[in-house]
C-alpha positions in Angstrom: -3.3 -15.3 -24.8 0.4 -15.1 -22.9 0.8 -15.7 -19.2 3.4 -13.3 -19.3 2.5 -10.4 -17.9 2.5 -7.0 -19.7 4.8 -4.5 -18.6 2.8 -0.7 -18.3 5.1 0.7 -20.5 4.1 -1.0 -23.3 -0.1 0.1 -22.6 -0.7 2.4 -25.2 -3.2 5.7 -24.3 -6.7 4.6 -24.7 -8.3 6.9 -27.5 -10.9 9.5 -27.0 -13.6 10.0 -26.3 -13.0 8.1 -22.6 -16.8 8.6 -21.5 -18.2 9.6 -18.5 -16.7 12.4 -16.6 -13.6 11.5 -18.1 -13.5 13.4 -20.8 -14.7 16.9 -18.9 -11.5 16.2 -16.5 -8.9 16.2 -19.6 -10.4 19.0 -21.3 -10.1 21.2 -18.1 -6.4 20.0 -17.5 -5.5 20.7 -20.8 -7.2 24.2 -21.0 -5.7 24.7 -17.0 -2.4 23.9 -17.9 -1.1 24.3 -20.9 2.0 21.6 -20.8 -0.4 19.1 -20.1 1.3 17.0 -23.6 4.2 17.7 -22.1 3.7 16.3 -18.5 1.6 12.9 -19.0 2.9 10.3 -21.1 -0.6 8.6 -21.7 -3.9 8.4 -20.4 -5.5 5.1 -20.2 -9.3 4.3 -19.1 -9.8 0.3 -18.4 -12.7 -0.7 -15.7 -14.4 2.2 -15.2 -11.1 4.2 -14.0 -9.0 6.7 -15.6 -5.0 6.7 -14.8 -2.9 9.5 -16.4 0.7 8.4 -16.4 3.1 11.4 -15.4 6.6 12.5 -16.1 8.4 12.5 -12.6 9.6 16.1 -13.4 6.4 17.5 -13.9 4.4 15.6 -11.0 4.6 18.2 -8.5 3.3 20.9 -11.0 0.2 19.0 -12.5 -0.2 18.1 -9.2 -0.8 21.4 -8.1 -2.6 22.1 -11.0 -5.2 19.3 -10.5 -5.6 20.2 -6.2 -5.9 24.1 -7.3 -7.8 24.7 -10.7 -12.0 25.7 -9.9 -12.8 23.2 -12.9 -11.1 20.3 -11.5 -10.6 20.5 -7.4 -8.4 17.0 -6.5 -8.7 18.3 -3.1 -8.1 14.9 -1.7 -5.2 12.3 -1.7 -6.8 9.2 -1.0 -3.8 6.7 -1.3 -0.4 6.9 -2.2 1.5 3.6 -2.8 4.2 1.8 -4.4 4.4 -0.8 -6.9 8.0 -2.7 -8.4 7.4 -4.0 -11.6 10.8 -5.6 -12.3 10.5 -6.4 -16.1 9.4 -2.9 -16.9 13.1 -1.7 -17.8 13.9 1.6 -17.1 11.1 2.4 -14.9 10.8 -0.6 -12.3 9.5 1.6 -10.0 5.9 2.6 -9.6 4.4 5.4 -7.5 0.3 5.5 -7.7 -1.5 8.4 -6.2 -5.5 8.0 -6.0 -7.4 11.4 -6.0 -10.4 12.2 -4.7 -12.4 15.8 -5.9 -14.7 16.1 -3.3 -16.6 19.3 -5.0 -16.9 17.4 -8.0 -17.7 14.1 -6.9 -15.2 12.7 -9.2 -12.2 10.0 -8.7 -8.8 9.7 -11.2 -6.0 8.5 -10.4 -2.0 9.7 -11.1 1.1 7.0 -12.3 4.7 7.8 -12.2 7.8 5.7 -12.8 11.3 5.6 -11.6 14.4 3.3 -13.0 15.6 1.2 -9.9 19.3 3.0 -10.2 17.6 6.4 -10.2 14.5 6.1 -7.6 13.4 9.8 -7.2 10.0 11.2 -7.2 9.0 14.9 -6.5 7.6 15.2 -2.9 3.5 16.1 -2.8 3.4 16.8 1.1 3.5 20.6 -0.2 0.8 20.0 -2.3 -1.4 17.3 0.1 0.1 17.0 3.2 -1.9 13.4 3.6 1.2 12.0 1.2 3.5 12.5 4.4 2.9 8.8 5.8 2.4 7.5 3.0 5.5 8.6 1.1 7.8 7.7 3.8 6.1 4.1 4.0 6.2 3.7 -0.5 10.0 4.6 0.9 10.4 2.0 3.6 8.4 -1.1 1.5 10.0 0.1 -2.5 12.7 2.6 -1.6 11.4 5.2 -3.8 12.8 8.6 -2.2 10.4 11.4 -2.0 12.3 14.5 -3.0 11.7 17.4 -0.8 10.0 15.4 1.9 10.1 16.9 5.1 10.9 14.3 6.9 11.7 10.8 5.0 12.6 8.1 7.6 11.8 4.6 7.6 7.6 4.3 9.5 7.5 0.5 9.9 11.0 -1.1 9.8 13.5 -0.6 12.3 15.8 2.4 10.8 19.0 -0.2 10.5 16.6 -2.6 8.2 18.7 -3.7 5.3 16.5 -3.2 2.0 12.5 -2.7 1.2 10.2 -5.7 2.0 7.7 -4.9 -0.7 9.9 -5.1 -3.7 10.0 -8.4 -5.6 13.5 -8.5 -6.0 13.2 -8.8 -1.8 14.3 -12.2 -0.3 11.7 -14.4 0.6 11.1 -16.0 4.1 15.0 -16.9 6.3 14.9 -13.7 8.1 15.2 -13.8 11.4 12.8 -11.1 13.4 14.1 -9.4 15.6 11.9 -8.3 18.5 14.5 -4.9 20.6 13.1 -5.3 24.3 9.9 -6.7 23.5 8.5 -10.1 25.0 5.6 -11.8 23.4 3.9 -14.4 26.1 2.3 -17.8 24.6 -0.9 -18.0 23.7 -2.5 -19.6 26.6 -0.8 -16.3 28.7 -2.1 -13.4 26.7 -5.1 -11.1 28.4 -8.4 -12.7 27.4 -10.9 -9.9 26.6 -14.1 -11.4 26.9 
């Protein structure tokens, strides 16, 4: 056993059958989306969860199919977040989409990768409007550019903030905190709620 982290690109697909409803989802997706073998790089089942690693150029079409097909109906994007894997050369930035089918009571995960030098991923706001602020946060914290987003601006950091603070190559400490016009009273002078 090694102490080195495993780059996600080195993981291979889980062989079928996956078990549970994962096989039904894979079959329905293959039937509804003829280009599925070109869209999905690999499927991984681990710890009772199915993750479909999607090619970024196919993300929007696949997302639309996952939402609209009656046998799939992943109508809710529960969560969207970024991950930075500097050891995954050429695929350093990952975006993870947690999907829920309220119709069929199922959950799956999509994952898309992009290189540091081309951090573009298609926006899925037109498919799932809940992606709006989540894509903005992922841009702000990781630097992923969501092509087609209606207003991709910082959501947490000031507009002029340099860099993206949740990347692993972001400097730790030594960055002065800037409060523009705000004052914070000492703890003993703060309002009491009792």
